[in-house]
C-alpha positions in Angstrom: -5.5 113.1 -50.9 -9.3 113.6 -50.6 -11.7 110.7 -50.7 -12.7 109.2 -54.0 -16.2 109.6 -55.5 -16.9 105.9 -54.7 -15.9 106.4 -51.0 -18.0 109.6 -50.7 -21.0 107.8 -52.1 -20.5 104.9 -49.7 -20.3 107.2 -46.8 -23.6 108.9 -47.9 -25.4 105.5 -48.2 -24.2 104.6 -44.7 -25.5 107.9 -43.3 -28.9 107.6 -45.0 -29.5 103.9 -44.2 -27.7 103.5 -40.9 -25.7 100.5 -42.3 -22.3 100.5 -40.5 -20.5 98.1 -42.9 -21.6 97.9 -46.5 -19.3 94.9 -47.1 -20.9 92.8 -44.3 -24.4 94.0 -45.5 -23.7 92.7 -49.0 -22.4 89.4 -47.6 -25.5 88.9 -45.4 -27.8 89.7 -48.4 -25.9 87.3 -50.6 -26.1 84.5 -48.0 -29.9 85.0 -47.6 -30.4 84.7 -51.4 -28.0 81.9 -51.7 -29.9 79.7 -49.2 -32.9 79.9 -51.5 -30.9 78.8 -54.6 -28.2 76.4 -53.3 -29.2 73.3 -51.4 -26.6 70.6 -52.1 -24.6 69.6 -49.0 -21.0 68.6 -49.1 -18.3 67.2 -46.8 -14.7 68.1 -46.1 -13.7 65.1 -48.2 -15.6 66.4 -51.2 -14.1 69.9 -50.9 -10.6 68.6 -50.5 -11.1 66.3 -53.5 -12.0 69.4 -55.6 -8.9 71.1 -54.4 -6.8 68.1 -55.4 -8.4 68.3 -58.9 -7.3 71.9 -59.0 -3.7 71.0 -58.3 -3.2 70.4 -54.5 -1.1 67.2 -53.8 1.4 65.7 -51.5 4.2 68.2 -50.9 2.2 71.3 -52.1 2.7 74.7 -50.5 -0.9 75.8 -50.0 -2.3 79.2 -48.8 -5.9 79.4 -48.0 -8.2 82.5 -47.6 -11.7 81.5 -46.6 -15.0 83.1 -45.6 -16.8 80.6 -43.4 -20.0 82.6 -43.7 -20.3 81.0 -47.2 -19.9 77.5 -45.8 -23.6 77.1 -45.0 -24.0 73.9 -47.0 -20.8 72.5 -45.6 -21.3 69.4 -43.4 -18.2 69.4 -41.2 -16.0 71.5 -39.0 -13.1 73.9 -39.6 -10.7 71.6 -37.8 -11.9 68.6 -39.9 -11.3 70.6 -43.2 -7.8 71.7 -42.1 -6.8 68.2 -41.0 -7.9 66.7 -44.3 -5.8 69.2 -46.2 -2.8 68.4 -44.0 -3.3 64.7 -44.6 -3.2 65.4 -48.4 -0.1 67.7 -48.5 1.6 65.8 -45.6 4.4 67.3 -43.5 6.4 67.5 -46.7 4.1 70.2 -47.8 3.2 73.5 -46.1 -0.1 75.1 -45.2 -0.3 78.9 -44.8 -3.1 81.2 -43.7 -3.4 84.9 -42.9 -3.2 86.0 -39.3 -3.4 89.8 -39.3 -4.6 91.6 -36.2 -7.8 93.8 -36.3 -7.0 97.4 -37.4 -8.7 99.0 -34.4 -6.5 97.0 -32.1 -3.1 97.5 -33.7 -3.7 101.3 -34.0 -4.1 101.7 -30.3 -1.1 103.6 -28.8 -0.6 100.9 -26.1 -0.7 98.0 -28.6 2.0 95.3 -28.2 1.7 92.5 -30.7 1.7 89.0 -29.1 2.1 86.5 -31.9 1.5 83.6 -29.5 -1.9 84.8 -28.2 -3.4 87.6 -30.3 -6.4 86.2 -32.3 -6.4 86.8 -36.1 -9.1 88.9 -37.7 -8.9 86.8 -40.9 -11.9 84.6 -40.1 -12.8 81.5 -38.3 -10.9 79.0 -40.4 -7.7 81.0 -40.0 -8.2 81.4 -36.3 -8.8 77.7 -35.9 -5.6 77.0 -37.8 -3.6 79.5 -35.6 -4.4 77.6 -32.5 -3.4 74.2 -33.8 -0.3 72.3 -32.7 2.9 72.9 -34.7 1.7 76.1 -36.3 4.1 79.0 -36.4 3.3 82.7 -36.8 5.2 85.5 -38.3 5.9 88.8 -36.5 4.0 91.4 -38.3 1.2 93.4 -36.7 0.0 94.6 -40.1 -0.2 91.3 -42.0 1.2 88.3 -40.2 0.7 84.8 -41.4 0.6 81.3 -39.8 2.2 78.3 -41.3 2.6 74.5 -40.7 4.8 72.0 -42.4 8.2 71.7 -44.1 8.6 75.4 -45.0 6.8 76.9 -42.0 10.0 78.3 -40.4 11.3 79.7 -43.7 8.0 81.4 -44.4 7.5 83.1 -41.0 10.9 83.7 -39.4 12.0 87.0 -41.1 8.7 88.9 -41.7 9.6 91.7 -39.2 13.0 92.3 -40.8 11.5 93.6 -44.1 11.2 97.2 -45.3 7.5 96.5 -45.7 5.3 93.5 -44.9 5.1 92.3 -48.5 8.7 92.4 -49.7 11.2 89.5 -50.1 11.3 88.7 -46.4 7.5 88.2 -46.1 5.6 84.9 -46.1 3.6 86.3 -49.0 6.6 86.7 -51.3 8.3 83.4 -50.1 5.0 81.6 -50.9 5.4 82.7 -54.5 9.1 81.8 -54.5 8.1 78.3 -53.4 5.6 78.1 -56.3 2.7 77.9 -53.9 -1.0 77.5 -54.6 -3.4 80.2 -53.3 -6.9 79.0 -52.7 -9.8 81.3 -51.9 -12.9 79.6 -50.6 -16.2 81.5 -50.6 -14.6 84.9 -51.1 -15.8 87.4 -53.8 -14.8 86.8 -57.4 -12.6 89.9 -57.2 -10.6 88.6 -54.3 -7.1 87.4 -55.1 -5.3 86.9 -51.8 -2.7 88.8 -49.9 0.1 87.7 -52.2 -1.1 90.3 -54.7 0.3 93.1 -52.5 3.8 91.9 -53.2 3.5 94.0 -56.3 3.6 97.3 -54.5 5.9 95.8 -51.9 8.5 95.1 -54.6 7.9 97.9 -57.1 8.0 100.6 -54.5 11.7 100.9 -55.0 11.4 101.2 -58.8 8.8 103.9 -59.4 7.2 106.9 -57.6 3.6 105.6 -58.3 4.3 102.4 -56.3 6.3 104.3 -53.7 3.1 106.2 -52.8 1.8 103.0 -51.2 4.4 103.3 -48.4 4.2 106.9 -47.1 4.8 106.4 -43.4 7.3 104.6 -41.3 5.6 102.8 -38.4 7.2 101.2 -35.3 5.5 98.3 -33.6 6.3 96.6 -30.4 5.9 92.8 -29.9 6.5 90.1 -27.4 9.1 87.4 -28.2 9.0 83.8 -27.1 10.6 84.7 -23.7 8.1 87.5 -23.0 10.5 90.4 -23.8 9.1 93.5 -25.5 11.0 94.2 -28.7 10.2 96.5 -31.7 10.5 96.6 -35.4 9.7 99.2 -38.1 7.8 98.9 -41.4 6.9 101.3 -44.2 3.1 101.4 -44.5 0.4 103.1 -46.6 -2.1 105.7 -45.3 -3.7 106.5 -48.7 -7.0 105.4 -50.1 -6.9 102.3 -52.3 -9.6 100.9 -54.5 -9.1 98.1 -57.0 -10.7 96.2 -59.8 -8.9 92.8 -59.9 -10.4 91.9 -63.3 -7.9 94.3 -64.8 -5.2 91.8 -63.7 -6.9 88.4 -63.7 -7.9 88.7 -67.4 -4.2 88.3 -68.1 -4.1 84.9 -66.3 -4.6 81.7 -68.3 -6.3 78.6 -67.1 -3.0 76.9 -66.4 -2.4 79.4 -63.5 -5.9 80.5 -62.5 -9.0 78.3 -62.1 -12.5 78.9 -60.8 -14.7 75.9 -59.7 -17.8 75.6 -57.6 -19.1 73.1 -55.0 -22.7 73.8 -54.2 -22.8 77.6 -53.4 -19.1 77.8 -52.6 -16.9 79.3 -55.2 -13.3 77.9 -55.1 -10.5 79.7 -56.9 -6.8 78.8 -57.2 -3.9 80.9 -58.2 -0.5 79.6 -59.0 1.3 82.2 -57.0 4.7 82.5 -58.8 3.5 82.9 -62.4 0.7 85.1 -61.3 3.0 87.4 -59.4 5.5 87.5 -62.3 2.7 88.7 -64.6 1.5 91.3 -62.1 5.0 92.6 -61.7 5.5 92.9 -65.4 2.1 94.7 -65.8 3.0 97.0 -62.9 6.2 98.0 -64.7 4.1 98.9 -67.7 1.8 101.1 -65.6 -1.1 98.5 -65.5 -2.4 98.2 -62.0 -5.4 96.6 -60.3 -5.9 100.0 -58.5 -8.0 102.8 -59.9 -7.4 104.8 -56.7 -4.7 106.0 -56.8 -4.7 106.3 -60.6 -1.8 104.7 -62.3 -1.9 107.6 -64.8 
């Protein structure tokens, strides 16, 4: 499949301007403008209190995606924020964050995934969490996750045994199964969280459109806890994908999807299970967040 018009235009802009990453350029520009508009400072306690107002409580299963670049009015540290969240949900709850490896690293022919030492490319908050005591990591070079708390073992132990990294064995599906809350902190309004990929991971077995998202079988090597080199296989996608999440989120009511703000930081929460159920039903009707490839 050739590149979409949007991708070709993006490539042209990068050649003409010398900008290597348009996404990073937009984030830096947004941050510069934001500093002129938003001045209120806030603490870890204030942010966590907002998350509690949005549904987080003792025993909650909570997934967090965060862009620390947007935390410029935050007065605290990544560790402090994580520890405050842990104090609220307690060990009866569970905290989950993405821990995927950078694409350029995992596509090297000599790559061996080391779940105990490889840093995550999912940002500073996720990398801080990965290194904390008691945190477990799933074996998936494509889209591993780290977890702490009551369900950490259940969420992470079988990831490499799935057909793809978003099916029923994945932390992302099991998060939904446990009726988890997915918080996004400082990410674009269009960002939903990794759990949205469970749609293609599950519907690939039902319809040719969704099967297109898994067009190559990849074998990855990894180190286990004893240092042995083992391997697993996953179906992956090597097609262009572009999405408009508004096509999907407009179907979510306020009881399962909220947007709040503290200073400049936009905080969203998704109730994972009902959101996934809606996305699966829409997917079966041919309604997708993707416009490339076209559902039609």
